[in-house]
DOTI-708412 format. One record per residue (C-alpha): residue in three letters; x, y, z; residue number from 1. Coordinates in steps of 0.25 Angstrom, whole numbers. Layout:
<rs>
> Ala,X,Y,Z,NUM
...
</rs>
This chain:
<rs>
> Unk,-279,-309,-259,1
> Unk,-271,-315,-248,2
> Unk,-259,-302,-250,3
> Unk,-273,-292,-250,4
> Unk,-272,-284,-236,5
> Unk,-278,-272,-229,6
> Unk,-271,-263,-222,7
> Unk,-282,-257,-211,8
> Unk,-293,-270,-213,9
> Unk,-295,-267,-200,10
> Unk,-304,-257,-204,11
> Unk,-314,-268,-211,12
> Unk,-325,-265,-202,13
> Unk,-328,-253,-209,14
> Unk,-333,-260,-222,15
> Unk,-343,-269,-214,16
> Unk,-348,-257,-213,17
> Unk,-353,-254,-227,18
> Unk,-366,-257,-227,19
> Unk,-368,-252,-217,20
> Unk,-360,-236,-224,21
> Unk,-372,-240,-237,22
> Unk,-384,-241,-226,23
> Unk,-380,-228,-218,24
> Unk,-377,-221,-233,25
> Unk,-390,-227,-238,26
> Unk,-400,-221,-228,27
> Unk,-392,-207,-228,28
> Unk,-396,-205,-244,29
> Unk,-405,-212,-243,30
> Unk,-414,-200,-233,31
> Unk,-408,-192,-242,32
> Unk,-413,-196,-253,33
> Unk,-426,-196,-246,34
> Unk,-423,-183,-241,35
> Unk,-421,-178,-257,36
> Unk,-436,-186,-261,37
> Unk,-442,-178,-248,38
> Unk,-440,-162,-253,39
> Unk,-444,-170,-268,40
> Unk,-429,-164,-273,41
> Unk,-426,-173,-286,42
> Unk,-412,-174,-292,43
> Unk,-408,-171,-305,44
> Unk,-398,-183,-303,45
> Unk,-398,-195,-301,46
> Unk,-399,-197,-286,47
> Unk,-392,-211,-283,48
> Unk,-400,-221,-275,49
> Unk,-395,-220,-258,50
> Unk,-393,-234,-260,51
> Unk,-380,-232,-270,52
> Unk,-376,-222,-265,53
> Unk,-373,-224,-251,54
> Unk,-365,-237,-258,55
> Unk,-359,-226,-267,56
> Unk,-353,-221,-253,57
> Unk,-352,-236,-245,58
> Unk,-342,-241,-256,59
> Unk,-336,-226,-254,60
> Unk,-332,-232,-240,61
> Unk,-330,-247,-241,62
> Unk,-318,-241,-251,63
> Unk,-315,-230,-243,64
> Unk,-313,-242,-231,65
> Unk,-305,-251,-242,66
> Unk,-296,-242,-247,67
> Unk,-292,-236,-232,68
> Unk,-289,-253,-226,69
> Unk,-277,-251,-236,70
> Unk,-279,-265,-245,71
> Unk,-267,-269,-249,72
> Unk,-262,-280,-258,73
> Unk,-249,-285,-265,74
> Unk,-234,-285,-259,75
> Unk,-227,-272,-263,76
> Unk,-214,-268,-255,77
> Unk,-214,-257,-243,78
> Unk,-203,-246,-240,79
> Unk,-200,-247,-226,80
> Unk,-191,-237,-219,81
> Unk,-186,-241,-206,82
> Unk,-181,-231,-193,83
> Unk,-175,-236,-180,84
> Unk,-164,-234,-171,85
> Unk,-150,-242,-170,86
> Unk,-150,-246,-153,87
> Unk,-140,-254,-150,88
> Unk,-140,-263,-136,89
> Unk,-125,-263,-130,90
> Unk,-129,-273,-120,91
> Unk,-119,-277,-106,92
> Unk,-116,-291,-108,93
> Unk,-105,-292,-97,94
> Unk,-107,-303,-84,95
> Unk,-112,-292,-77,96
> Unk,-126,-292,-83,97
> Unk,-128,-304,-79,98
> Unk,-129,-299,-63,99
> Unk,-145,-302,-59,100
> Unk,-147,-290,-54,101
> Unk,-157,-291,-66,102
> Unk,-164,-303,-70,103
> Unk,-161,-311,-74,104
> Unk,-148,-302,-78,105
> Unk,-143,-289,-81,106
> Unk,-143,-297,-96,107
> Unk,-152,-303,-97,108
> Unk,-163,-291,-94,109
> Unk,-155,-281,-104,110
> Unk,-155,-293,-112,111
> Unk,-170,-293,-109,112
> Unk,-171,-279,-113,113
> Unk,-168,-277,-125,114
> Unk,-176,-287,-132,115
> Unk,-185,-279,-123,116
> Unk,-185,-270,-133,117
> Unk,-183,-276,-144,118
> Unk,-197,-274,-150,119
> Unk,-199,-261,-149,120
> Unk,-188,-257,-157,121
> Unk,-195,-253,-171,122
> Unk,-192,-259,-186,123
> Unk,-184,-251,-188,124
> Unk,-171,-250,-176,125
> Unk,-160,-260,-174,126
> Unk,-154,-266,-162,127
> Unk,-138,-269,-162,128
> Unk,-136,-276,-149,129
> Unk,-118,-275,-143,130
> Unk,-112,-284,-131,131
> Unk,-103,-279,-122,132
> Unk,-97,-282,-107,133
> Unk,-83,-280,-111,134
> Unk,-81,-277,-124,135
> Unk,-93,-276,-136,136
> Unk,-97,-281,-148,137
> Unk,-108,-283,-157,138
> Unk,-119,-294,-153,139
> Unk,-131,-289,-164,140
> Unk,-131,-280,-176,141
> Unk,-140,-267,-177,142
> Unk,-152,-273,-182,143
> Unk,-167,-273,-187,144
> Unk,-169,-288,-183,145
> Unk,-173,-287,-168,146
> Unk,-177,-305,-168,147
> Unk,-162,-308,-172,148
> Unk,-156,-298,-161,149
> Unk,-167,-301,-151,150
> Unk,-163,-318,-155,151
> Unk,-147,-312,-153,152
> Unk,-150,-305,-139,153
> Unk,-151,-321,-134,154
> Unk,-136,-324,-137,155
> Unk,-133,-312,-127,156
> Unk,-127,-315,-116,157
> Unk,-114,-313,-107,158
> Unk,-105,-321,-116,159
> Unk,-107,-314,-129,160
> Unk,-93,-302,-124,161
> Unk,-85,-312,-114,162
> Unk,-74,-301,-112,163
> Unk,-80,-298,-99,164
> Unk,-82,-280,-94,165
> Unk,-93,-270,-97,166
> Unk,-86,-261,-108,167
> Unk,-99,-252,-107,168
> Unk,-91,-244,-119,169
> Unk,-85,-254,-128,170
> Unk,-102,-255,-130,171
> Unk,-106,-244,-134,172
> Unk,-93,-243,-142,173
> Unk,-97,-252,-150,174
> Unk,-112,-247,-149,175
> Unk,-105,-236,-157,176
> Unk,-98,-243,-169,177
> Unk,-114,-252,-170,178
> Unk,-119,-237,-172,179
> Unk,-123,-231,-185,180
> Unk,-114,-217,-183,181
> Unk,-122,-207,-190,182
> Unk,-136,-214,-183,183
> Unk,-132,-212,-169,184
> Unk,-145,-203,-167,185
> Unk,-156,-216,-172,186
> Unk,-145,-226,-162,187
> Unk,-146,-231,-149,188
> Unk,-139,-238,-139,189
> Unk,-141,-245,-128,190
> Unk,-133,-249,-117,191
> Unk,-138,-259,-108,192
> Unk,-127,-264,-96,193
> Unk,-126,-263,-81,194
> Unk,-116,-253,-84,195
> Unk,-104,-256,-76,196
> Unk,-94,-250,-86,197
> Unk,-80,-260,-84,198
> Unk,-72,-252,-95,199
> Unk,-78,-238,-89,200
> Unk,-78,-234,-106,201
> Unk,-94,-232,-108,202
> Unk,-95,-220,-104,203
> Unk,-86,-214,-115,204
> Unk,-91,-224,-126,205
> Unk,-103,-216,-124,206
> Unk,-95,-204,-125,207
> Unk,-94,-208,-140,208
> Unk,-108,-214,-142,209
> Unk,-113,-201,-136,210
> Unk,-103,-195,-147,211
> Unk,-109,-202,-159,212
> Unk,-123,-199,-157,213
> Unk,-127,-213,-151,214
> Unk,-135,-213,-135,215
> Unk,-132,-224,-128,216
> Unk,-143,-229,-118,217
> Unk,-140,-237,-106,218
> Unk,-148,-247,-98,219
> Unk,-142,-251,-86,220
> Unk,-144,-265,-80,221
> Unk,-142,-270,-66,222
> Unk,-144,-263,-53,223
> Unk,-133,-253,-44,224
> Unk,-132,-265,-32,225
> Unk,-126,-274,-41,226
> Unk,-126,-289,-44,227
> Unk,-120,-301,-45,228
> Unk,-115,-307,-57,229
> Unk,-121,-322,-61,230
> Unk,-111,-329,-70,231
> Unk,-109,-345,-74,232
> Unk,-99,-351,-68,233
> Unk,-96,-366,-73,234
> Unk,-112,-367,-72,235
> Unk,-116,-360,-61,236
> Unk,-119,-348,-58,237
> Unk,-107,-337,-49,238
> Unk,-108,-322,-46,239
> Unk,-95,-317,-55,240
> Unk,-81,-314,-48,241
> Unk,-73,-304,-48,242
> Unk,-58,-306,-47,243
> Unk,-58,-306,-33,244
> Unk,-69,-313,-31,245
> Unk,-81,-307,-28,246
> Unk,-94,-306,-36,247
> Unk,-94,-298,-46,248
> Unk,-107,-287,-43,249
> Unk,-111,-279,-56,250
> Unk,-119,-262,-56,251
> Unk,-128,-258,-64,252
> Unk,-120,-244,-66,253
> Unk,-131,-234,-69,254
> Unk,-123,-222,-68,255
> Unk,-112,-225,-78,256
> Unk,-124,-230,-86,257
> Unk,-130,-215,-85,258
> Unk,-119,-210,-90,259
> Unk,-117,-220,-101,260
> Unk,-131,-215,-106,261
> Unk,-130,-201,-102,262
> Unk,-117,-200,-113,263
> Unk,-127,-202,-124,264
> Unk,-138,-196,-122,265
> Unk,-144,-209,-118,266
> Unk,-152,-213,-106,267
> Unk,-148,-223,-94,268
> Unk,-160,-234,-89,269
> Unk,-158,-242,-78,270
> Unk,-163,-257,-82,271
> Unk,-167,-262,-68,272
> Unk,-177,-248,-68,273
> Unk,-185,-253,-82,274
> Unk,-190,-264,-86,275
> Unk,-186,-264,-99,276
> Unk,-176,-253,-101,277
> Unk,-175,-254,-115,278
> Unk,-188,-250,-120,279
> Unk,-189,-238,-110,280
> Unk,-176,-233,-118,281
> Unk,-181,-236,-131,282
> Unk,-196,-230,-130,283
> Unk,-188,-217,-122,284
> Unk,-177,-215,-130,285
> Unk,-175,-225,-143,286
> Unk,-190,-221,-146,287
> Unk,-188,-206,-149,288
> Unk,-173,-207,-158,289
> Unk,-170,-206,-172,290
> Unk,-174,-217,-180,291
> Unk,-165,-217,-192,292
> Unk,-171,-222,-206,293
> Unk,-167,-238,-212,294
> Unk,-165,-241,-225,295
> Unk,-180,-241,-233,296
> Unk,-183,-258,-235,297
> Unk,-194,-264,-241,298
> Unk,-205,-273,-237,299
> Unk,-214,-280,-241,300
> Unk,-230,-273,-241,301
> Unk,-243,-273,-246,302
> Unk,-246,-264,-258,303
> Unk,-259,-257,-255,304
> Unk,-270,-254,-264,305
> Unk,-280,-245,-262,306
> Unk,-280,-239,-271,307
> Unk,-288,-249,-277,308
> Unk,-300,-246,-267,309
> Unk,-295,-231,-268,310
> Unk,-297,-229,-284,311
> Unk,-313,-234,-283,312
> Unk,-317,-225,-270,313
> Unk,-311,-213,-279,314
> Unk,-320,-214,-289,315
> Unk,-331,-220,-284,316
> Unk,-328,-205,-273,317
> Unk,-328,-197,-287,318
> Unk,-339,-202,-292,319
> Unk,-350,-201,-280,320
> Unk,-344,-186,-277,321
> Unk,-348,-183,-293,322
> Unk,-361,-191,-291,323
> Unk,-363,-183,-277,324
> Unk,-365,-169,-286,325
> Unk,-376,-176,-296,326
> Unk,-384,-181,-281,327
> Unk,-385,-167,-274,328
> Unk,-388,-158,-286,329
</rs>
């Protein structure tokens, strides 16, 4: 009987008061019995004693509680329907994301934000990752397996895409390839970048996604004042320099990201203004979105056995109703 469970086991205190229920009913019926004797009215048919009548009603009460506690025993397959969204994260891994104007770097802050939003995703949601710099590549396909996704995030750094630059258009078009064209209303794209669209085609790519019904929400990392980019040179830390030998200063370009998101009906937020920007977007923009149904699967569940209690309860209740007419005549 180790497999025997109660779905609403928290109702067990209602069974502890059975003796109190019996005693209260017995006193109530005894008062009615005494009233009949006091007025000298004799019943035409035999009437059960107060103790016996109270016992029957108490048993009805106890069986009702047991039925409501929903006893379950034995395994059975249970059909499960998944509903959720497809969330495509486009993460900028260019060297400008090594700027330290966000602790510890822009890239590490973005990865932290992605990890923070994972617990908010529902069972039917899928998430995938596109990484990009001067080109884009699919790092993690869309998956329900959030634990695997979380583990693969640890492998992301500025070396996953060798080609330098920041091509927002390549990232958005890769997301468009990953999205199901027939499920645009249940798909969202999150663009995490410092907004330096060096290739200059991000706005055009956003228009292409909007034409397919896809919404892009942009999260900007960095400050408008800019920051130097720390890189590893021969085991020592140094600042990235341009061809003229000047230190490269990377600045967040909020206006281009705001226009890009607006072109698709999405929203732009600055990471420095919110502790958890992706959680904010999830609660405000993703949760209200329409969800789609995935193929129904099966999970092992316990078979309901409340019928074992319901049948004797109904029989006793019918008998009690049938006997009530004789007592009141």
